[in-house]
C-alpha positions in Angstrom: -2.1 -21.9 15.3 -2.3 -22.4 11.6 -5.2 -21.3 9.5 -5.6 -23.0 6.2 -8.3 -22.6 3.7 -8.6 -25.1 0.8 -10.3 -23.8 -2.4 -11.5 -26.7 -4.7 -14.0 -24.8 -6.9 -14.4 -21.5 -8.4 -17.4 -20.8 -6.4 -15.3 -21.4 -3.3 -12.7 -19.0 -4.5 -15.3 -16.3 -5.2 -16.8 -16.9 -1.7 -13.3 -16.5 -0.2 -12.5 -13.3 -2.1 -15.9 -11.8 -1.0 -15.2 -12.8 2.6 -11.6 -11.7 2.9 -11.2 -9.2 0.0 -12.4 -6.2 2.1 -9.8 -7.0 4.8 -6.9 -7.7 2.4 -7.4 -4.9 -0.2 -6.4 -2.1 2.2 -3.3 -4.1 3.4 -2.2 -4.8 -0.2 -2.7 -1.1 -1.1 -0.7 0.0 1.9 2.1 -2.4 1.1 2.3 -1.3 -2.5 2.3 2.4 -1.6 5.0 2.0 1.0 7.1 -0.2 -1.4 6.8 2.4 -4.3 7.5 5.4 -2.0 10.5 3.8 -0.4 11.9 2.7 -3.8 11.4 6.2 -5.2 13.1 7.7 -2.1 16.1 5.3 -2.5 16.4 6.2 -6.2 16.6 10.0 -5.2 19.5 9.4 -2.6 23.1 9.2 -3.3 23.6 7.6 0.2 21.6 5.6 2.7 22.3 4.8 6.3 23.6 1.4 7.4 23.4 -0.4 3.9 24.2 0.1 0.2 21.1 1.3 -1.6 20.8 -1.9 -3.5 20.5 -3.9 -0.2 17.8 -1.5 0.9 15.9 -2.1 -2.4 16.1 -5.8 -1.8 14.9 -5.5 1.8 12.0 -3.1 0.7 10.9 -5.5 -2.0 11.4 -8.8 -0.3 10.3 -8.1 3.2 6.7 -7.4 2.9 5.2 -4.5 4.9 8.2 -4.4 7.4 10.9 -3.6 4.7 9.8 -0.2 3.8 9.2 0.7 7.3 12.7 -0.5 8.3 14.1 1.7 5.5 12.3 4.8 6.7 13.3 4.2 10.3 16.9 2.9 9.9 18.0 3.6 6.4 16.8 6.9 5.2 19.4 9.7 5.3 18.8 13.4 4.8 22.2 13.7 3.1 22.8 12.7 -0.4 19.5 14.2 -2.0 20.0 14.8 -5.6 18.9 18.3 -6.2 17.7 19.7 -9.4 19.7 22.5 -10.9 16.6 23.8 -12.7 15.5 25.7 -9.6 18.6 27.9 -9.6 17.6 29.7 -12.8 14.7 31.7 -11.2 
């Protein structure tokens, strides 16, 4: 089953946004949040499981919604966290 929606005029585009925007906006925000959180987590790690961190960044960015979830389930490692030395001065 394929759903297509052809937009010919600006008014049709506005109507489409009003109709589907409330459903799509939360999904877009969740996607962006997961992507940013996963990318920041990868940047903090020295190592990841299964793949090189660069590969995980590509997966997170290119495989929408599923990529960050795959990283958190299969790629995240508790090892290799870069720790700040500033906390030792206390």
